[in-house]
N, C-alpha and C positions, 0 to 999 in steps of 0.2 A: 525486387522482393528479396527479403532475407530468407535464406534456406536454413531453418532450424531443424536440428536432429533431436528427436525426443529420446530421453534416457529413462523414462518411466517414473514411477512413484518412488522418490528417494526416501521419504519418511512417512510411514503409515502410523498415525498417532495411536490408534487403538492397539496396535501390536508392539510398537517400539517405544511408546510413551511410558511415563512413570505412573500412570493411573491417577485417580483422585482429581486434582485440578487439571490434569492433562489426559482427559478421558477420550476425547475425539477432536477432530478438526485441527487445522494449523493455518489460521487466517492471515492474509496479507503477508506472506513470507518475504522478509527483507534482508538481503545479504550484507554483511559487513566484514571486512578483512581484519582478522586478528593479527596474523603475521604471514610470512611467506608460505607456511605449511597449512594454515587453517582458515577457512571461511566460516563465519558464524551466521546462521540464518535465524534471525529473531522472528517470532510469529505469535499470534494469539491462539492459545489452546483452551478448549472449552471443557468444563466439567459436565457432570450428568444433567445439570439443570440448564446447560447452554450458556453459562456465564464464562466469558473469556478472560484469561490472565496471560501476561506476556512472559514467555520463556525463550529458550533457544535450542537449536540443534547445530552442533559443530560438524563440519564435513571436511574431508581432505581437499586442499586446493587443487592438487594434481589429479585427484580422482573424486570429484564432488558427488558421486553416487554413493560414496562410502561414508557412513556416519561414524564419528569417533567419540562423540560425547553428547549427552542430553542433560539440560539443566534439571536438577533435582527439585528445585523450588522456583517459583516465579521470580523473575528479576524485577517485575513491577506487578503488584497485586491490585485488586480493585480498591476504589477510594472509600473514604469514610461514609457511613450512612448519611444520606441526604445530599452528598456532593454530586457533581455532574458525572462522575465516573464510578458510581457505586454499584452498577449492574454490568460491568464489563469494560475491558480495555483491549484495543488492538493497535498494531503498529502503524505509524505514519511514516517516520523516517528516523534514521540514526546518523548523526553528523559529529565528527570530531572537531571541536571548536574551543577557543579559549575558555578555560574554566572546567573543562571535562567533556565527556561524551554526552552529547545532547540527544535525548529521545523525544521526538514529537509523537504523541500518541492520541488516539481518539477514544474518549470516554463515553459510555452509554448510560443513560438513565431512563427508567420507565416512569411514565406519567399517566394520569387517568384518561386523558382525552386525545392522546396520540400514541402511535405504536412505540416510539422511542424518541429521545433526543440524543444528538451526537455532536460533541464539541471537542476542541483540541486542548490538551494539556502538555506540559513540558516537565520532563524529569531528567536528572543529570547523574552520571556515574563518574566517580573518581577512582574506581578500582579496575578499570579496563573493561567494564561492561558486565560485571557479575551481579551488580546490584544498582538500581536506580532510585534516586530520592526525588520526590516531587519538588519542583521549584516553588510551587504554590498549589493550594487546594482548589483554586478556581481556574477556569479555562484561560488560556492566552488568546484563543480565538473563540469568542463567545457570541451570543445572540446580537444581531444587528438588523436593521432594515434589509429585507431580502434574504436573510438567513435565520429565520425564526426557529428552525428545527435541526439544521445540520450546518456545521462549519468544521470541516475535516481536512487538516493539512496532511498531504502525502508526499510532498517534496520540499526540502529546505536546502538551498545552496548558498554558500558564502561567496560573495564577490565584492572585492574592494572594501572589505570591512562591513558590508551590509548583508542582510539576509534577503534572499528572494524566495518567496513562498508561493507554492501552487496548491490549491485546495478545492474541495467540493463544497458547494453551498446548496442547502435545501430550504424550501419555504412552504411546500404543500405535498399532497399525496395523490397518487394515481390509484383509482379503484379498479382492480382486475378480478372479475368473478366475485365481486363483493368484498375483496380483501384489499387493505391499503398497502401500497408500496411507495417508498419515498421517491419524490422527483428531485433531481439535483443536476447541477452543471459545474463547470470548472472556471475558477477565477485566479488572479495573481495579484500580489502586493509586495512592495519592498519596505524594509524597515531596518533601522539601526538598533532598535530596542524591542526585544521580544515581549516586554511587559506593556508595550504601548503600540500595538499593531494598528496602523491607520485603517479607518473604515473606507476610505476612498481607494478602491481597488479597480481592477480591470477585468472584464470578461474575456476568457480565452476560447472556450468551446461550449456550445449548447447542443442538446439532443436535436436530431433531425429525423424526418420521416416518422416511422412507427416507434422510435426511441422515446423513452420518457426519463431516462437517467443516463448520465455519463460522468464518471468519477474515477477515483483512485489514480490521479495523475502522477506518473513517475517520469520525471524530466531528467535528461542527461545532456551534458555538453558534447557537441561535435566540433570538429575543426572549423566547420562552416556555420555553426549555429547550435540548435538544440533539437533533440528528438523527445517526444512524449509518448509513452505507452499508457493507455487508459483502459477502462472497462465500461462497456455500454450495455444497457438492457432495454428490451422493447416489450410491447404489450403482448407479444406472442410467447413470452417466456424465455427468449434467447438471451444469453449472458455471455459476452465474448469480447476479447480485447480489440482495440483499434490503435492506430499509429498516426501521429501528426508531426510535422516538421515546422521549424521557425528559425528565422534569422536572429530575432531579438528576444525570444521567450514570451512575447506578448501577442503577436499576430501569427496565427497557426493555420496550416493547411493540412486537412485530414487526408491521409493516404492509407486507408484501412487495408487495401489490397496488398500493401507492402509487408504486412505482418508475417506471413509465411509459417503459420502454426495452426494447422487444421485440427479439428476434432478427431479423436481416435475412433476406430470402428467399434470398439467395445472397451469396457473398463472404466477406470476412475475419472477419465477426462473425455468421455464419449458424448456427453450431453452439454457440458459447460466447460469453458476455459476462462479464467479470470485472474486478475491481480498480478500480472507479470512484473518482476523486478530483476534488474540486470546488474552484473558485476563483471569486470574484465579480469581474465586470468591468462596472462601472457598474450598469445596471439589468438585467443578464443574469447568469445563473449558467452557468459553463462546466464541463463534465464531460469529463475525459480518462480513457480506459479501454482495456482490452485486449479482444481477441476470441478467435478459435479457438486452441486449443492453448496457452492461457495467454499469448497475446501474441506468438506466433512471427512474425507479420507486422510488428508495430510497435504504434503506438497511434493511436486515433481520438478523435473529438470529438463531443459533443452539447451543445446549447444550450437553455436554458429561461429564461423570465422569472423574475427573482430572487424576486418576491413569491409564486410558486407553492409554494415550499418552506417550509411552515409546519406546525409540529407541534402546534398548540394542541389541536385536537380529538382527535388521536391520542394524545398524551402523557397526556391526562386519564384514558384507559382507562375 
């Protein structure tokens, strides 16, 4: 088990945000290293109507509880009326690749007979991550058989000139106390062309037991394979991360007991913990994550020794 030490709520959006488009929440916080001194945490910030736009919070790399800058404007705004991302955008992943800094984002659209649709777009920055421009106004991961409502990329890794993508797919809804909640699971695909992602993909993880959704896969390379942090929800209203290990990134063994990040007794992460994302800082691993109500307060931080995250014994199965 990884022994994470919680450092509390790093960014409280309602207090430290710029207001307006950044009124509350900081959804799916995703760290990206700007330089040796600064780690930038991209996130989806909601306005008073609950519509999310992507901005950032810069923190000190050597003291990541200390905020040094907040984006005054969104780095990626909502899409044009009628497009797949006209009712909100949240972070999937940010990857430095040929042509610029690639942002994989999830766009939301409201429709008459479903709670929402959520598919993946691509935007690129050529100014170091201050402003992103859409590569196209349509999704790069769109509807397909088995993903009629959700196709949400949350990890993109470049290996040998190809992209490896891990994403959540949804096709129906779970009714809980008469309210619809999306059902989804995690899949993987490889491609050399982000404008032509194959439909022939592979299942990685499905919900089990009382779970009805498992998603937001964040995948990281280990010396002996890969580790995936994800978030799972069940019909009892619990929303909490899990962990899985893999040799090849395709076949996974869940080891949720290895997470090592319990709910707090009280406060912003006492009922829910979700959407963990990691970044290495020297000999430590930093985890940025959301708490209650999917991050309504902002995002927090936990720290662990880097060497504790090792999948060798788990991935062997």
